[in-house]
C-alpha positions in Angstrom: 1.0 29.1 6.9 -1.0 27.2 4.5 1.0 25.3 2.1 -0.6 27.0 -0.9 0.2 30.5 0.3 4.1 29.0 1.3 4.7 27.4 -2.6 3.1 30.5 -3.6 5.3 32.7 -2.3 8.2 30.7 -3.3 6.8 30.5 -7.3 6.6 34.3 -6.9 10.2 34.4 -5.6 11.5 32.6 -8.6 9.7 34.8 -11.1 11.3 37.8 -9.9 14.6 36.3 -10.0 14.3 35.6 -13.0 13.2 39.3 -14.4 15.8 40.7 -12.3 18.6 38.5 -13.7 19.0 39.9 -17.3 18.9 43.5 -16.0 21.6 43.3 -13.9 23.7 41.3 -16.4 23.1 43.8 -18.8 21.2 44.2 -22.0 23.9 42.6 -24.3 24.4 39.4 -22.4 22.5 36.3 -23.7 20.3 34.9 -21.3 22.1 31.7 -19.5 20.6 28.3 -19.8 18.4 27.3 -16.7 20.6 25.3 -14.2 18.7 22.3 -13.0 17.3 22.9 -9.4 19.2 21.4 -6.5 17.8 19.0 -4.6 16.1 20.0 -1.4 18.0 19.1 1.8 15.8 17.5 4.7 15.8 21.1 6.6 14.4 22.6 3.6 11.5 19.6 3.7 10.9 19.8 7.2 10.3 23.7 6.9 6.7 22.6 5.3 6.1 19.1 6.6 7.1 19.9 10.1 3.7 21.4 10.2 1.2 19.4 12.3 -1.9 21.1 10.0 -0.4 20.5 6.9 -2.5 18.3 4.4 -3.1 17.3 0.9 -5.0 19.9 -1.3 -6.9 16.7 -2.7 -7.3 13.3 -1.4 -5.3 10.4 -2.7 -7.0 6.7 -2.6 -5.2 4.7 0.0 -3.2 7.6 0.9 -2.8 9.4 4.3 -4.2 13.3 4.0 -1.9 14.3 6.6 1.3 15.4 5.3 3.1 15.7 8.5 6.7 14.7 9.3 7.8 14.1 12.6 11.3 15.6 12.8 12.1 13.5 16.1 10.7 10.3 15.0 12.6 10.6 11.7 15.9 11.7 13.4 15.7 8.4 15.8 14.4 5.8 12.4 16.4 3.4 10.9 16.7 5.7 7.9 18.6 9.0 10.0 21.2 10.6 8.1 19.2 9.8 4.8 18.4 12.8 2.8 14.6 13.0 2.3 15.3 12.4 -1.7 16.9 9.2 -1.0 13.3 8.1 -1.1 11.5 10.3 -2.7 14.1 11.0 -5.6 12.1 13.2 -7.8 11.0 15.5 -5.3 11.7 19.1 -5.8 11.3 22.3 -3.8 7.7 23.5 -4.2 6.5 20.0 -5.9 3.0 18.4 -6.3 2.3 15.0 -5.5 4.8 12.5 -5.3 4.5 8.9 -6.3 4.7 6.1 -3.9 8.4 5.5 -2.8 9.7 2.0 -3.7 11.4 0.1 -1.1 12.9 -2.6 -3.4 14.9 0.2 -4.7 17.3 0.1 -1.8 16.1 -3.5 -0.6 16.1 -5.9 -3.2 17.4 -8.8 -1.7 14.1 -8.7 0.7 11.8 -8.1 -2.4 12.6 -11.6 -3.4 12.3 -13.2 -0.5 8.8 -10.9 0.4 7.5 -11.9 -3.0 7.2 -15.5 -2.0 5.5 -14.8 1.5 2.3 -14.9 2.7 3.0 -10.8 3.3 3.8 -10.8 -0.4 2.4 -12.7 -3.4 0.2 -14.8 -1.7 -2.4 -12.5 0.0 -6.1 -13.4 0.3 -8.2 -13.0 -2.7 -9.6 -9.7 -3.4 -6.8 -8.2 -1.2 -3.9 -6.2 -1.5 -1.0 -7.3 -0.1 0.1 -5.2 2.9 3.3 -2.4 2.1 6.5 -2.3 3.8 5.2 0.5 5.8 2.4 -1.7 7.4 4.5 -3.0 9.8 7.9 -0.5 9.5 6.1 2.6 9.3 6.9 5.6 7.3 9.2 8.0 8.2 10.1 6.6 11.6 11.0 3.3 10.4 11.5 0.8 12.7 14.0 -2.0 12.8 12.9 -5.4 12.7 14.3 -5.9 16.3 12.1 -3.0 17.8 9.1 -4.4 16.7 6.7 -6.1 19.1 3.8 -7.9 18.9 1.6 -4.9 18.5 3.0 -4.2 15.2 1.4 -7.5 14.0 -1.9 -6.8 15.7 -1.9 -3.5 13.6 -3.6 -6.2 10.9 -3.9 -9.4 13.2 -6.2 -7.6 16.1 -8.3 -10.5 16.5 -5.3 -13.0 17.0 -3.2 -10.6 19.1 -6.3 -10.3 21.4 -6.2 -14.1 21.9 -2.7 -14.3 22.3 -2.5 -11.9 25.4 -4.8 -14.1 27.5 -2.6 -17.3 26.5 0.0 -18.3 28.8 2.4 -17.2 26.4 1.2 -13.7 26.1 0.6 -13.3 29.9 4.3 -14.7 30.4 5.2 -11.7 27.9 3.4 -9.6 30.2 5.3 -10.4 33.5 8.4 -9.8 31.8 9.6 -13.5 30.6 11.0 -12.6 27.6 12.1 -16.8 26.5 7.7 -16.3 26.1 7.2 -17.2 22.5 5.8 -14.5 20.3 4.5 -14.1 16.6 7.8 -14.6 15.0 9.3 -17.7 17.1 6.3 -19.3 15.8 5.5 -18.0 12.5 9.4 -17.0 11.6 10.9 -13.4 10.2 7.9 -11.5 8.9 9.7 -11.0 5.4 9.4 -15.0 5.0 6.6 -15.5 6.9 4.0 -18.3 5.0 0.4 -19.6 5.4 0.3 -22.3 7.4 -1.1 -24.3 4.4 2.4 -23.8 2.8 4.8 -27.0 3.4 7.4 -25.0 4.1 6.1 -22.6 7.1 6.9 -23.2 10.1 3.6 -23.6 11.3 2.4 -26.1 8.6 0.9 -29.2 10.1 3.9 -31.4 9.8 6.5 -28.8 10.6 4.4 -27.9 14.0 6.2 -30.3 16.1 9.7 -29.0 15.6 8.5 -25.5 15.9 7.5 -26.1 19.1 10.2 -27.9 20.0 12.7 -24.7 19.8 11.6 -24.2 23.3 9.6 -27.5 24.9 12.5 -29.8 24.1 15.1 -27.7 26.2 14.9 -29.3 29.7 16.7 -26.0 31.1 14.0 -23.8 29.9 11.3 -26.1 31.2 13.1 -25.9 34.8 13.4 -22.0 34.7 9.8 -21.8 33.7 8.5 -24.6 35.8 6.9 -26.4 32.8 5.8 -30.1 34.6 7.3 -32.4 31.5 10.5 -31.2 30.1 11.1 -33.7 27.6 7.4 -33.3 26.3 8.8 -33.4 22.5 10.9 -36.4 22.7 7.7 -38.3 24.1 5.2 -36.9 21.4 7.9 -38.2 18.4 8.0 -41.6 20.0 4.3 -41.7 20.1 1.5 -43.2 17.9 0.7 -39.3 16.6 4.5 -38.4 16.4 5.4 -41.2 14.5 2.3 -40.9 12.5 3.3 -37.2 11.4 7.0 -37.5 11.4 7.2 -40.9 9.4 3.7 -41.4 7.6 3.3 -37.5 6.8 -0.1 -38.1 7.9 -2.4 -34.3 8.0 -4.7 -35.9 10.0 -2.5 -36.8 13.0 -2.7 -34.9 16.0 -0.3 -32.2 16.7 0.6 -29.4 19.2 -1.8 -27.0 18.2 -4.6 -29.9 17.6 -4.8 -30.5 21.5 -3.3 -27.2 22.9 -4.7 -24.8 20.3 -2.5 -22.0 18.7 -2.9 -18.4 20.0 -5.0 -19.2 22.6 -3.0 -21.7 24.3 -3.6 -22.1 28.2 -2.4 -23.9 31.1 -4.1 -27.1 31.9 -4.8 -25.9 35.1 -7.1 -23.6 33.5 -11.0 -24.1 33.5 -10.7 -22.1 29.6 -7.7 -24.9 28.2 -8.5 -27.3 26.0 -6.5 -29.9 27.9 -8.2 -28.5 31.5 -9.2 -32.4 32.8 -12.9 -32.0 32.1 -12.1 -30.7 28.6 -9.8 -33.3 27.3 -12.9 -35.7 25.8 -14.1 -32.8 23.5 -10.3 -32.0 22.7 -9.6 -35.7 22.0 -13.3 -36.4 20.4 -12.4 -33.8 17.7 -10.4 -36.5 15.7 -11.8 -39.2 17.7 -15.4 -38.5 17.6 -16.8 -42.4 17.8 -14.7 -43.2 20.5 -16.0 -39.7 22.2 -19.8 -40.8 21.5 -19.2 -44.4 23.2 -17.3 -42.7 26.1 -19.7 -39.8 26.9 -22.6 -42.5 27.4 -19.9 -44.9 29.5 -20.0 -45.0 33.6 -16.5 -42.8 33.4 -18.2 -40.0 30.8 -21.4 -39.7 32.6 -19.1 -39.2 35.7 -16.9 -36.6 34.6 -20.1 -34.6 33.1 -21.5 -34.8 36.8 -18.1 -32.9 37.6 -16.4 -36.0 39.2 -12.7 -35.1 39.0 -11.9 -38.9 40.3 -13.2 -40.3 37.0 -10.8 -41.6 34.3 -10.6 -39.4 31.0 -8.6 -40.0 28.0 -4.9 -39.4 29.0 -5.7 -41.2 32.3 -5.5 -44.6 30.1 -3.6 -43.5 27.3 -1.3 -40.9 28.6 -0.7 -37.1 27.0 2.1 -37.2 25.1 3.6 -40.4 24.8 0.4 -42.1 23.2 1.1 -46.1 22.2 -1.0 -48.5 20.2 -3.7 -50.4 22.1 -2.8 -53.6 20.1 0.8 -53.8 21.8 1.1 -56.1 24.7 3.1 -53.8 27.0 0.1 -51.0 26.9 -2.6 -54.0 27.4 -0.5 -55.0 30.8 0.3 -51.4 31.8 -3.5 -50.3 31.3 -4.1 -52.8 34.3 -2.2 -51.1 36.6 -4.1 -47.7 35.6 -7.3 -49.4 36.2 -6.3 -50.3 39.7 -5.3 -47.0 40.5 -9.1 -46.4 41.1 -10.5 -49.9 41.3 -7.4 -51.3 44.1 -10.0 -54.1 45.4 -10.7 -55.2 41.9 -7.0 -55.5 40.9 -6.4 -57.5 44.0 -9.1 -60.1 43.4 -8.1 -60.3 39.8 -4.6 -61.1 40.5 -5.6 -64.2 42.5 -7.2 -65.4 39.6 -5.8 -67.8 36.7 -6.0 -64.4 34.6 -4.5 -62.0 37.0 -1.7 -64.5 37.8 -0.7 -64.8 33.7 -0.7 -61.2 33.2 1.5 -60.6 36.1 4.1 -62.6 34.3 3.6 -60.4 31.5 1.8 -62.3 28.9 -0.9 -60.6 27.4 -3.4 -63.7 25.6 -5.8 -64.0 28.8 -8.2 -61.9 29.4 -7.4 -58.4 31.0 -10.0 -55.4 32.4 -11.4 -54.4 28.9 -11.9 -57.7 27.3 -14.7 -58.2 29.6 -16.1 -54.7 30.9 -15.2 -53.1 27.4 -12.6 -49.8 27.0 -14.4 -46.8 26.1 -18.2 -48.4 26.5 -17.7 -49.4 30.1 -21.4 -49.6 32.0 -22.5 -51.0 35.1 -23.3 -54.4 35.3 -27.1 -53.5 36.5 -27.0 -51.7 32.9 -28.6 -54.4 30.3 -26.3 -52.7 27.9 -23.3 -53.9 29.8 -21.0 -56.5 28.5 -20.9 -58.1 32.1 -24.7 -57.9 32.8 -26.0 -61.6 33.4 -27.5 -62.0 29.9 -24.5 -60.8 28.2 -21.6 -62.9 29.9 -21.5 -65.7 27.9 -21.4 -63.9 24.9 -18.6 -61.7 26.7 -16.5 -65.4 27.7 -17.2 -66.8 24.4 -14.3 -65.4 22.2 -11.7 -66.8 24.7 -13.7 -70.0 25.6 -16.0 -70.9 22.5 -17.1 -73.9 24.0 -18.2 -71.8 27.4 -21.7 -73.1 29.0 -24.0 -71.2 31.3 -22.7 -73.3 34.3 -19.1 -71.6 33.1 -20.1 -68.5 33.7 -21.0 -69.2 37.7 -17.0 -68.4 37.7 -16.6 -65.4 39.6 -13.0 -63.2 38.3 -13.5 -60.5 41.2 -14.6 -63.1 43.8 -13.0 -62.1 47.8 -13.2 -65.1 50.0 -13.3 -63.8 53.2 -16.7 -61.8 52.0 -19.6 -64.1 53.5 -22.1 -62.5 52.6 -21.4 -62.0 49.1 -19.9 -65.3 48.7 -21.1 -67.7 51.3 -19.8 -71.2 49.5 -16.3 -69.7 48.7 -16.4 -68.2 51.8 -16.7 -71.7 53.8 -14.7 -73.7 51.3 -11.7 -71.1 51.8 -12.4 -71.3 55.4 -12.1 -74.8 55.4 -9.0 -75.1 53.3 -7.3 -72.7 55.5 -7.8 -74.7 58.3 -6.9 -78.2 56.4 -3.8 -75.9 55.7 -3.0 -74.4 59.4 -3.7 -77.9 60.9 -1.5 -80.1 58.6 1.7 -77.7 59.1 0.9 -76.9 62.5 0.4 -80.7 63.4 3.7 -81.7 61.2 5.3 -78.8 62.4 4.8 -79.6 66.3 5.8 -83.3 65.4 9.1 -81.8 64.2 10.3 -79.8 66.9 9.4 -82.9 69.3 11.3 -85.3 67.0 14.3 -83.2 66.8 15.7 -83.6 70.1 15.5 -87.2 70.0 16.7 -87.7 66.9 19.7 -85.6 68.2 20.4 -87.8 71.1 20.1 -91.2 69.1 23.0 -89.4 66.9 25.1 -88.7 69.4 24.7 -92.6 70.8 25.4 -93.8 67.6 28.7 -92.1 67.4 30.0 -92.4 71.0 31.2 -96.4 70.2 33.5 -95.0 67.4 35.1 -92.3 69.3 36.2 -95.1 72.0 40.1 -95.9 71.6 
């Protein structure tokens, strides 16, 4: 039955009752004052509002046309046991349009927190902040524990779509309940703050600690097969971590700058920001000048061709424990890193004065980058290369100011056993080796032949002394 008909019948019944009451009481009795109507019970409200077709007579901007209330959902909600008038305080039966419900009348403590949050008083200009019902629902009020990422997706559909494809979203879909959700990073909905707010968990300087809730836990890393279990500690000891935690630099890289935010992917995925081929572009987001030099280098060109053996930023600088390049320990360690690909060059370098000094732990001699450059490494045949024939003297002079053209004939990676490339060095090495072997061989044989005679002479000299 339409609401207008039901409400009309209700009014007619009330009018008839008023007309009949004086006749039943007698003409002499004065009319009693009308008593205030009793607050309707939920059953009375549902007599009308359980009708799925019940709608408003006139549309109200910003409010749904349907007036249907699902009794089953209401009974299972956080408000189960409350009468309708607990929220709709002015409701009578029948009634016209009711004012909006004020949740803060009961949840006053939440209001204070909410007004300072991004969901409360910090909405974007020109937009209204979300109402309580946006997250909790209307009559099917959900508790916070019962909410899921789909609740956030009601407003943040794009972010939810990206999240579902991320490593966290896919882990959740597989039933891994420890994977991060919206609340894990952004905090509770009532206190949620915009990432530009210094108190927000996702604020640039706070984000490493937020990620550390999971990624500083070695047990969690072991359970979920995360390769680097102490990633937070490594990052905080790095040049980026110290810049964030000690200096408060907003331009220093944090977790999301390298891995992304909602779209985080495993490093083995080609779409990941930390996939090997994508790392130069990711680091180039901050280090644009270095990226420009690297892409033109022999290493950058090899990566662009798809050569997975060519080094990228993390091979030399590492991923999380990035150190200052001016520090001697890093300069010495990177020599070994170059040797992982250029093993023969490292071997011949170690044979030189430069190599032997660095092997002893001193960094004040020429190292790989001093001669070849760091990000601008080019083949020797390239005229722009630091080790091209016209440029070698300029390369040597920062350490050897008096160097001449003759000085540049020194071969820092010469292999004395390579007769074709270094014939003079080969014959010199061969002659010196023969001399060394001959000298030690001759005197070694001489010593062995002299040993028996020496022992005999010692024995003869001792015999007269031993006679009585």
